[in-house]
C-alpha positions as CSV (number, residue, x, y, z in Angstrom):
1,M,-14.3,21.2,-3.0
2,K,-12.8,18.6,-5.3
3,I,-10.2,17.4,-2.8
4,L,-12.9,16.7,-0.2
5,N,-14.8,14.6,-2.7
6,I,-11.7,12.6,-3.6
7,I,-11.0,12.0,0.1
8,K,-14.6,10.9,0.7
9,S,-14.4,8.6,-2.3
10,R,-11.1,6.8,-1.2
11,R,-11.8,3.2,-0.4
12,S,-9.9,0.0,0.1
13,I,-10.7,-1.8,-3.2
14,M,-9.6,-5.4,-2.8
15,P,-7.9,-7.4,-5.5
16,G,-11.0,-9.6,-5.8
17,Q,-12.7,-6.6,-7.3
18,Y,-10.1,-6.0,-9.9
19,N,-10.7,-6.8,-13.6
20,N,-8.0,-7.9,-16.0
21,L,-7.1,-4.5,-17.4
22,L,-3.6,-3.4,-16.9
23,I,-2.6,-0.1,-15.2
24,D,-0.6,2.2,-17.5
25,D,2.9,2.9,-16.3
26,Q,2.3,6.6,-16.6
27,H,-0.5,6.3,-14.0
28,I,1.8,4.3,-11.7
29,K,4.3,7.1,-12.0
30,L,1.7,9.7,-11.2
31,I,0.7,7.7,-8.1
32,L,4.4,7.6,-7.0
33,E,4.8,11.3,-7.7
34,A,1.9,12.1,-5.4
35,A,3.5,9.9,-2.7
36,N,6.7,12.0,-3.0
37,W,4.9,15.1,-1.9
38,A,4.0,13.9,1.5
39,P,5.1,16.0,4.5
40,T,8.3,14.9,6.2
41,H,10.0,16.2,9.3
42,K,13.5,17.4,8.7
43,K,13.1,16.4,5.0
44,T,14.1,12.8,5.7
45,E,11.7,11.6,3.0
46,P,11.8,8.0,4.4
47,W,9.4,6.5,1.8
48,R,10.8,3.9,-0.5
49,F,8.8,1.9,-3.1
50,K,9.4,-1.3,-5.0
51,V,7.1,-1.7,-8.0
52,L,6.4,-5.3,-9.0
53,K,4.7,-6.1,-12.4
54,G,4.6,-9.0,-14.8
55,K,6.8,-12.0,-14.0
56,T,8.3,-10.4,-10.9
57,K,4.9,-9.8,-9.5
58,N,3.9,-13.4,-10.2
59,K,7.1,-14.7,-8.6
60,F,6.3,-12.5,-5.6
61,G,3.0,-14.4,-5.2
62,D,4.8,-17.7,-5.3
63,F,7.3,-16.4,-2.7
64,L,4.5,-15.2,-0.3
65,A,2.8,-18.6,-0.7
66,V,5.9,-20.5,0.2
67,K,6.7,-18.2,3.2
68,Y,3.1,-18.6,4.4
69,E,3.5,-22.4,4.2
70,E,6.8,-22.3,6.1
71,S,5.7,-19.8,8.8
72,A,2.0,-20.4,9.5
73,P,1.5,-22.1,12.8
74,I,-1.7,-23.7,11.4
75,F,-1.8,-24.0,7.6
76,S,-5.0,-22.9,5.9
77,E,-5.5,-23.9,2.3
78,F,-8.1,-21.1,2.0
79,K,-5.5,-18.5,3.1
80,H,-2.8,-20.0,0.9
81,K,-5.1,-19.7,-2.1
82,K,-6.1,-16.1,-1.2
83,I,-2.5,-15.0,-1.0
84,M,-1.9,-16.2,-4.6
85,E,-5.2,-14.8,-5.9
86,K,-4.5,-11.3,-4.5
87,V,-1.2,-11.2,-6.4
88,K,-2.6,-12.6,-9.6
89,K,-5.6,-10.3,-9.7
90,S,-3.4,-7.2,-9.2
91,S,-2.1,-5.3,-12.2
92,A,0.8,-4.0,-10.2
93,I,2.0,-4.2,-6.6
94,I,4.0,-1.6,-4.8
95,L,6.0,-2.7,-1.7
96,I,5.8,0.1,0.8
97,C,9.1,0.5,2.6
98,M,10.7,3.0,5.0
99,Q,14.3,4.0,5.0
100,R,15.2,4.9,8.5
101,D,17.3,8.1,8.8
102,T,20.8,6.8,9.7
103,K,21.3,9.8,12.0
104,E,17.9,9.0,13.7
105,S,17.3,12.7,13.7
106,V,13.6,12.2,14.2
107,P,11.7,9.5,16.2
108,E,10.9,6.3,14.2
109,W,7.1,7.0,14.6
110,E,7.5,10.2,12.7
111,E,9.2,8.3,9.8
112,I,6.4,5.7,9.8
113,A,3.8,8.6,9.9
114,A,5.5,10.2,6.9
115,V,5.4,6.9,4.9
116,S,1.8,6.6,5.9
117,M,1.0,10.0,4.6
118,S,2.8,9.2,1.3
119,V,0.6,6.1,1.0
120,Q,-2.5,8.2,1.6
121,N,-1.3,10.5,-1.2
122,M,-0.9,7.4,-3.4
123,W,-4.4,6.2,-2.5
124,L,-5.9,9.6,-3.3
125,M,-4.2,9.8,-6.6
126,A,-5.3,6.2,-7.4
127,T,-8.9,7.2,-6.5
128,E,-8.7,10.2,-8.8
129,L,-7.4,7.9,-11.6
130,K,-10.2,5.3,-10.9
131,I,-7.6,2.7,-9.9
132,G,-8.4,0.3,-7.1
133,S,-5.9,0.0,-4.3
134,Y,-5.5,-1.8,-1.0
135,W,-2.7,-1.5,1.6
136,S,-2.1,-4.9,3.3
137,S,0.4,-5.4,6.1
138,P,0.6,-9.2,6.8
139,K,3.3,-10.7,8.9
140,L,4.8,-12.0,5.7
141,I,6.2,-8.5,5.0
142,N,8.9,-9.5,7.5
143,F,10.4,-11.8,4.9
144,I,10.4,-9.2,2.0
145,D,14.2,-8.8,2.2
146,E,14.5,-12.5,1.1
147,F,12.7,-11.6,-2.1
148,I,14.0,-8.2,-3.0
149,P,17.1,-6.5,-1.5
150,L,16.5,-3.8,1.1
151,N,19.1,-1.3,2.2
152,Q,20.5,-1.2,5.7
153,G,17.9,0.5,7.9
154,E,15.1,-0.1,5.4
155,R,12.1,-2.2,6.1
156,C,8.8,-3.1,4.5
157,L,5.7,-1.7,6.0
158,G,3.2,-3.2,3.6
159,I,2.0,-4.3,0.3
160,F,0.0,-1.9,-1.9
161,Y,-2.1,-3.9,-4.3
162,M,-3.5,-2.1,-7.4
163,G,-5.8,-2.9,-10.2
164,Q,-8.4,-1.6,-12.6
165,H,-12.0,-2.2,-11.4
166,D,-15.5,-1.8,-12.6
167,G,-16.4,1.1,-10.2
168,K,-18.7,-0.7,-7.7
169,I,-17.5,0.8,-4.5
170,N,-19.0,0.4,-1.0
171,Q,-20.6,3.4,0.6
172,R,-18.9,4.6,3.8
173,I,-20.6,6.9,6.2
174,P,-18.3,7.8,9.1
175,G,-19.7,8.8,12.5
176,P,-20.2,12.5,13.1
177,I,-16.9,14.5,13.5
178,E,-18.6,16.2,16.5
179,D,-18.4,13.0,18.4
180,K,-14.6,13.0,18.0
181,V,-13.7,16.6,18.7
182,L,-13.5,18.7,21.9
183,W,-13.1,22.5,21.5
184,F,-11.3,24.6,24.1
185,E,-11.4,28.4,24.2
């Protein structure tokens, strides 16, 4: 069962674990293609992605750092530095956005769930390609439209950091599924 092994291998691999090797654009396209096959109620396909690389990615790090300085109730030099490091260590960043169906034909939570499933597909493809990835959803995503234009009804749900890594992944052992399931006949 290859798919179950990929699912079991999926981890949040933090930017601090990334090496300096770039991700090939063809791999990014495969990751995005996997995202596009997520289930979606009424075929609204609410997922939208903004890929940031190179100079734009670095400007994004500067932008997040400035927004943190402006909005943090209590400034932390450590957190400020960490924001910058996450961006610099990443080979590519994908902004995870949701385009709300203008007819609101399905509840918003279903649109968010569809985007989440598309991100899980991205994560699984990245795992298959041995690319580290991490979905972050800091409060700073509320300022994304000041950095990159969003359409009316579109909002950012998170930042997907990606990078090559050396393969050292933490083991995860979930609790037994039997503890989380009730059967009724």
